[in-house]
C-alpha positions as CSV (number, residue, x, y, z in Angstrom):
1,M,71.6,-124.1,157.4
2,A,72.6,-120.4,157.4
3,K,70.6,-118.2,155.1
4,F,72.2,-117.8,151.6
5,Y,71.9,-114.6,149.6
6,Y,71.5,-115.1,145.9
7,G,73.3,-112.6,143.7
8,G,74.6,-112.0,140.2
9,Q,75.7,-109.5,137.7
10,A,74.9,-108.3,134.3
11,V,76.8,-109.7,131.4
12,M,76.7,-108.9,127.6
13,E,73.1,-109.4,126.5
14,G,72.3,-111.4,129.6
15,V,72.5,-112.0,133.3
16,M,74.6,-114.2,135.5
17,M,73.2,-115.6,138.7
18,R,75.1,-117.6,141.4
19,G,73.5,-119.9,143.9
20,R,75.1,-122.2,146.5
21,R,76.2,-124.9,144.1
22,S,76.1,-123.4,140.6
23,V,76.4,-120.4,138.4
24,A,74.0,-119.8,135.4
25,V,74.3,-117.4,132.6
26,A,71.3,-116.6,130.4
27,T,72.3,-115.0,127.2
28,R,70.3,-113.8,124.2
29,K,71.7,-115.5,121.0
30,P,71.7,-113.5,117.7
31,E,68.5,-115.3,116.7
32,G,66.8,-113.8,119.8
33,D,66.2,-116.9,121.9
34,I,67.8,-117.4,125.3
35,Y,70.7,-119.8,125.9
36,V,71.3,-120.8,129.4
37,Y,74.8,-122.1,130.5
38,E,75.1,-123.6,134.0
39,E,78.4,-124.5,135.7
40,L,78.8,-126.2,139.0
41,L,80.9,-124.1,141.5
42,S,84.1,-125.5,142.9
43,P,83.3,-126.9,146.5
44,K,86.9,-126.2,147.4
45,I,86.0,-122.4,147.3
46,Y,82.2,-122.0,147.6
47,Q,81.5,-124.7,150.0
48,N,84.6,-124.4,152.2
49,K,83.7,-123.4,155.6
50,V,86.8,-121.3,156.0
51,F,85.7,-119.1,153.3
52,Q,82.3,-118.6,154.9
53,W,83.8,-117.0,158.0
54,P,83.3,-113.3,158.4
55,F,85.8,-111.1,156.6
56,L,87.3,-114.1,154.7
57,R,84.1,-114.6,152.7
58,G,84.7,-111.2,151.2
59,M,87.5,-113.0,149.4
60,V,84.9,-115.1,147.7
61,M,83.1,-112.0,146.4
62,L,86.4,-110.7,145.0
63,W,86.9,-114.0,143.3
64,D,83.4,-113.7,141.8
65,M,84.1,-110.3,140.5
66,L,87.5,-110.9,139.1
67,V,87.6,-114.5,137.9
68,L,84.1,-116.0,137.6
69,G,82.5,-112.7,136.5
70,T,85.2,-112.1,133.9
71,R,84.9,-115.6,132.5
72,M,81.1,-115.5,132.3
73,M,81.2,-112.1,130.6
74,T,83.5,-113.4,128.0
75,L,81.3,-116.4,127.4
76,S,78.2,-114.3,127.1
77,A,79.8,-111.9,124.7
78,N,81.0,-114.8,122.4
79,I,77.5,-116.3,122.4
80,S,75.5,-113.2,122.0
81,T,77.6,-112.0,119.0
82,G,77.5,-115.5,117.3
83,A,81.3,-115.9,117.7
84,L,80.7,-119.2,119.6
85,D,78.0,-121.7,118.8
86,P,76.5,-123.0,122.0
87,A,76.3,-126.5,120.5
88,T,80.1,-126.7,120.7
89,L,80.2,-126.3,124.4
90,P,80.9,-129.7,126.0
91,L,80.3,-131.2,129.5
92,V,82.5,-129.1,131.8
93,A,85.2,-131.3,133.1
94,E,85.7,-128.9,136.0
95,P,84.7,-125.5,137.1
96,G,86.3,-122.9,134.9
97,S,87.5,-125.3,132.2
98,V,85.4,-124.1,129.2
99,N,87.9,-122.7,126.5
100,A,88.6,-122.9,122.8
101,Q,90.4,-126.3,123.1
102,N,87.2,-127.8,124.6
103,A,85.1,-126.3,121.8
104,E,87.3,-127.7,119.2
105,H,87.3,-131.1,120.8
106,A,83.4,-131.1,121.0
107,A,83.2,-130.2,117.3
108,A,85.5,-133.0,116.3
109,T,83.6,-135.6,118.3
110,T,80.4,-134.8,116.2
111,G,82.2,-135.0,112.8
112,E,82.4,-131.3,112.5
113,Q,85.3,-128.9,112.3
114,S,85.5,-126.1,114.7
115,T,86.1,-123.6,112.0
116,A,84.8,-123.6,108.4
117,A,86.7,-122.5,105.3
118,G,87.4,-118.8,105.5
119,E,86.1,-118.5,109.2
120,T,88.0,-117.7,112.3
121,A,87.9,-119.6,115.4
122,P,85.8,-118.3,118.3
123,P,87.8,-116.3,120.9
124,A,89.3,-118.4,123.7
125,L,87.2,-118.5,126.9
126,G,89.9,-119.6,129.3
127,G,93.6,-120.1,129.7
128,L,96.2,-117.4,128.9
129,P,93.9,-114.8,127.1
130,L,91.6,-114.7,130.2
131,I,94.3,-114.4,132.6
132,L,95.9,-111.5,130.6
133,T,92.5,-109.8,130.5
134,M,92.1,-110.0,134.2
135,L,95.5,-108.9,134.8
136,V,95.2,-105.9,132.6
137,S,91.8,-105.0,134.1
138,L,93.0,-105.4,137.6
139,T,96.1,-103.3,137.0
140,F,94.1,-100.6,135.4
141,A,91.6,-100.5,138.3
142,V,94.4,-100.4,140.9
143,A,96.3,-97.7,139.0
144,I,93.2,-95.5,138.6
145,F,91.4,-95.9,141.8
146,F,94.2,-96.5,144.4
147,V,97.6,-95.5,143.0
148,G,96.4,-92.5,141.1
149,P,94.7,-90.6,144.0
150,L,97.8,-91.4,146.2
151,L,100.1,-89.8,143.6
152,V,97.9,-86.8,143.2
153,T,97.8,-86.4,147.0
154,G,101.6,-86.7,147.2
155,L,102.0,-84.0,144.6
156,L,99.7,-81.6,146.5
157,H,101.1,-82.3,150.0
158,N,102.3,-78.7,150.4
159,Q,98.7,-77.4,149.8
160,I,96.8,-80.0,151.7
161,G,99.3,-81.0,154.3
162,T,99.8,-84.7,155.6
163,G,98.0,-87.0,158.1
164,F,94.4,-87.7,158.1
165,V,93.5,-84.7,156.1
166,S,95.5,-86.0,153.2
167,L,93.8,-89.4,153.5
168,V,90.4,-87.8,153.4
169,F,91.4,-85.9,150.3
170,E,92.8,-89.0,148.8
171,G,89.4,-90.9,149.5
172,V,87.3,-88.0,148.1
173,L,89.3,-88.0,145.0
174,R,89.0,-91.6,144.6
175,L,85.2,-91.4,144.9
176,V,85.1,-88.6,142.4
177,I,87.0,-90.7,139.9
178,L,84.6,-93.5,140.6
179,V,81.5,-91.5,140.0
180,G,83.0,-89.9,136.9
181,Y,84.0,-93.2,135.4
182,L,80.5,-94.8,136.0
183,Y,78.9,-91.6,134.5
184,L,81.1,-91.6,131.4
185,I,80.8,-95.4,130.6
186,G,77.1,-95.1,131.2
187,R,76.7,-92.8,128.1
188,M,77.9,-95.6,125.8
189,A,75.1,-97.5,124.0
190,D,76.4,-101.0,124.7
191,I,77.0,-100.2,128.3
192,Q,73.5,-98.8,128.7
193,R,72.2,-102.2,127.7
194,V,74.4,-103.9,130.3
195,F,73.1,-101.6,132.9
196,G,69.5,-102.6,131.7
197,Y,70.4,-106.2,132.5
198,H,71.8,-105.0,135.8
199,G,68.4,-103.6,136.6
200,A,66.8,-106.8,135.6
201,E,69.1,-108.8,137.8
202,H,68.1,-106.6,140.8
203,K,64.5,-106.7,140.1
204,S,64.5,-110.5,139.9
205,I,66.4,-110.8,143.2
206,N,64.0,-108.3,144.9
207,T,61.0,-110.2,143.7
208,M,62.3,-113.6,145.0
209,E,63.3,-112.2,148.3
210,Q,59.9,-110.5,148.7
211,G,58.2,-113.9,148.1
212,E,56.6,-113.0,144.8
213,P,56.3,-115.3,141.8
214,L,59.2,-115.2,139.4
215,D,57.4,-114.0,136.2
216,V,57.8,-111.0,134.0
217,E,54.7,-109.3,135.4
218,H,55.9,-109.4,139.1
219,V,59.6,-108.8,138.4
220,R,58.7,-105.7,136.2
221,K,57.1,-104.1,139.3
222,A,60.1,-104.6,141.6
223,S,62.7,-102.1,142.5
224,R,65.8,-101.9,140.4
225,V,68.0,-100.9,143.3
226,H,69.3,-103.5,145.9
227,T,71.0,-103.2,149.2
228,R,73.7,-105.8,148.3
229,C,74.6,-104.2,145.0
230,G,78.2,-104.3,143.9
231,T,77.9,-100.5,143.1
232,G,77.1,-99.7,146.8
233,F,79.9,-102.2,147.7
234,L,82.3,-100.0,145.9
235,L,81.2,-96.9,147.7
236,I,81.7,-98.7,150.9
237,V,85.2,-99.7,149.8
238,M,86.0,-96.0,149.2
239,V,85.0,-95.0,152.7
240,V,86.6,-97.9,154.4
241,S,89.9,-97.5,152.6
242,I,90.3,-94.1,154.2
243,F,90.3,-95.6,157.7
244,V,92.4,-98.7,156.8
245,F,95.0,-96.7,155.0
246,A,95.1,-94.3,158.0
247,F,97.2,-97.0,160.0
248,F,99.8,-96.8,157.3
249,S,100.4,-93.2,156.6
250,W,104.0,-93.0,157.7
251,P,106.0,-95.2,155.1
252,P,107.7,-93.8,152.0
253,F,105.7,-93.3,148.8
254,L,106.6,-96.6,147.1
255,V,105.8,-98.5,150.3
256,K,102.4,-96.8,150.4
257,V,101.8,-97.8,146.8
258,L,102.6,-101.5,147.7
259,L,100.4,-101.3,150.9
260,R,97.5,-99.9,148.8
261,I,97.7,-103.1,146.6
262,V,98.3,-105.6,149.4
263,L,95.5,-104.1,151.6
264,I,92.8,-104.5,148.9
265,P,91.6,-107.8,150.2
266,V,91.5,-106.4,153.8
267,V,89.4,-103.4,152.7
268,A,87.1,-105.6,150.6
269,G,86.6,-108.0,153.5
270,I,85.6,-105.2,155.9
271,S,83.4,-103.6,153.3
272,Y,81.7,-106.8,152.5
273,E,80.8,-107.4,156.1
274,L,79.4,-103.8,156.5
275,M,77.3,-104.3,153.4
276,R,75.9,-107.5,154.6
277,L,75.1,-105.9,158.1
278,G,73.5,-102.9,156.4
279,A,71.3,-105.2,154.1
280,A,70.2,-107.3,157.1
281,N,69.2,-104.2,159.2
282,Y,67.8,-102.1,156.5
283,R,64.5,-101.9,158.4
284,Y,66.1,-99.3,160.8
285,R,65.9,-95.6,159.8
286,V,69.6,-94.9,160.6
287,V,70.8,-97.7,158.4
288,R,68.6,-96.6,155.5
289,W,70.3,-93.2,155.8
290,L,73.7,-94.7,155.8
291,L,72.9,-96.7,152.8
292,A,71.1,-94.0,150.8
293,P,74.2,-92.8,149.0
294,G,75.0,-96.3,147.8
295,L,71.5,-96.8,146.6
296,A,71.5,-93.4,144.8
297,L,74.8,-94.4,143.1
298,Q,72.9,-97.3,141.5
299,G,71.1,-94.8,139.4
300,L,74.4,-94.6,137.4
301,T,74.7,-98.3,137.0
302,T,71.3,-99.6,136.5
303,R,68.6,-98.8,133.7
304,E,65.0,-99.8,133.5
305,P,64.9,-103.2,131.8
306,D,62.7,-104.3,129.0
307,D,60.9,-107.7,129.1
308,S,63.4,-109.5,127.2
309,M,66.0,-108.6,129.7
310,I,63.9,-109.6,132.6
311,E,63.3,-112.9,130.9
312,C,67.1,-113.5,131.0
313,A,67.4,-112.7,134.7
314,I,64.4,-115.0,135.6
315,A,65.9,-117.9,133.5
316,A,69.3,-117.6,135.1
317,L,67.8,-117.2,138.7
318,K,65.4,-120.2,138.3
319,H,68.3,-122.5,137.2
320,V,70.5,-121.8,140.4
321,V,67.5,-121.8,142.7
322,G,66.2,-125.0,141.3
323,R,69.5,-126.8,141.5
324,D,69.8,-125.8,145.1
325,E,66.2,-126.9,146.0
326,A,66.9,-130.2,144.2
327,A,70.1,-130.8,146.2
328,E,68.4,-130.1,149.4
329,G,65.6,-132.6,148.7
330,L,62.9,-129.9,148.5
331,A,60.0,-129.7,146.2
332,A,61.4,-127.5,143.4
333,S,58.1,-126.4,141.8
334,T,59.9,-124.2,139.3
335,Q,61.5,-127.3,137.7
336,G,58.3,-128.2,136.0
337,T,57.8,-124.8,134.4
338,A,58.8,-124.7,130.8
339,V,60.1,-121.4,129.3
340,V,59.9,-121.3,125.5
341,G,63.1,-120.6,123.5
342,I,65.6,-121.5,126.1
343,E,68.3,-124.0,125.7
344,T,70.3,-125.7,128.4
345,T,73.7,-127.5,128.6
346,A,74.9,-130.3,130.7
347,V,77.1,-129.5,133.5
348,Q,79.7,-131.7,135.3
349,S,82.5,-130.9,137.9
350,A,85.5,-132.9,138.9
351,D,83.7,-134.2,142.0
352,T,80.0,-134.3,140.9
353,A,78.1,-134.8,137.7
354,A,74.6,-133.5,137.0
355,F,72.4,-132.8,134.0
356,V,70.2,-129.6,133.6
357,P,66.6,-130.7,132.6
358,N,65.4,-129.6,129.2
359,T,62.8,-127.4,130.8
360,T,64.1,-124.2,132.4
361,I,64.1,-123.9,136.1
């Protein structure tokens, strides 16, 4: 079996981790303990051999960032603020099906109402609100990082000329906007906590890949930068886009705008393969030099986590690793290790049903 790279992302007051077969989110509840939600991944996407081909597997990463990541971020925000009681979360009928209607049905089956008198219903976790959120976010990102630099470059064409020089100027402007955006949001207190969880995610992955035990003491000592970080991926996207868009420098402005949007999956696919190639060959000095800017950029998107953040990252990672080990028939030693103050939920997909043990893995 091909080597699998575990990864994840920071969410509101928690960490999301993705394995071969499931995704787990460990979130701090308002009471301070950890709630772990685990959901089986759709085999039509994540176990499809077509999407494991080079360049096409970058589409799965885009799916992770745009759909799965947004949905789990929404879930963690609702749990961490107390807007959603984890006890109302039912068995997941299929990947991505958790929403307000499910929560209402779960409350009704236990003889409770989804909302008490004078209380408002928890925010929806799926359906139309999530789709609208993703569309607005995607539109904003495309407008700021792709269309905006193209527009500015077009307005200054008399000063900077056309051809490859204008493409380089557009790419540099795109990079400046990215760095400025990361710097500004990093000054917000809530985002700083998210960046702390981002650091915890990196540390736990680094610890596991170095063969060290997944406990707070060892994770705390690990590096908070990682060669497969999404921040570094964005930097590669900025560079690759210059060369991809160079093949389409001749059309009219409106056609260029359309091409910038249509070619995003192509740029992402190439960038993802370059990131994997760099991570696999990081032992070479020239590769370390090439990846150094991306690692340095992670200084804007990570913070040194505290132990409570590290505990969330460990809990989420142990869940997905344990499930993969159990599915492969291996001796999953972490399944017998209990972590105090962590709840779990049952998970079920349309094709497979499984129950997460009461002990955290």
